C-alpha positions, 0 to 999 in steps of 0.5 A: 807507492804507485807514481805515475804508473810505475812503482816505488818502494817506501824507505823508513825515515823522512830523509829530511832530519829537521822534519823528524820521523817518517817515510820516504820514496826517493822521487827527487829527480822525478819531481824536478821534472815538473808536471802533475802526476797522480800517485797513490799508496795503501799504508796499513797502521797498527798501534797508532792514534793518529795520522798527518800529512803535510800538504807540500804540492802545489795542488795537494789532494788526499783522500784517506779511507778507514774501517775506524768509526770515530775519526776526529779530524785535525790540523789546519785544514779540515776535509772538504767532504767526509762520511762517517759511519759504523763501517768506517770513514772516507774523507778528502782534503784539497789545498793549493800552495796559495793557502799552504805557502808551502814552498817558503815554509819547506825553505824555512826548514833548512834554517832550523825552523820547521814549526811554520811547516808542521803547523799546515798539517792535516790528518785525522786521530783515531779516537775511542769514545768514553764507554758509558759503562767505563764511566760508571765502574768503580776503580 
């Protein structure tokens, strides 16, 4: 992951037991310094049918681009902009901490209550539309 122009490797697991599975990069020391930091990463995924993100930043902008032509946008926040074609999709979400209340919801996770935090997710489900020929074939 490129964080403010410097590379940081991802590690397996969310690193927060209550959040469940995922990936993480050790940025706590950097995040404590405060301020706005642009970051980006490319993530090649195989064998998944959905991808979700919980927006924890004060202001969060997420842009997902994929060659999958049949996205179904899911979660509490739908994309602000999206373009879908036979070549894939490009979608952008924007949230603020006023709409997510992420800080309070994240603190509740320390008290064994992460449902509220997980409810703020945004994401995409990669669906396979039903084929007309498949619908008409006999079992």
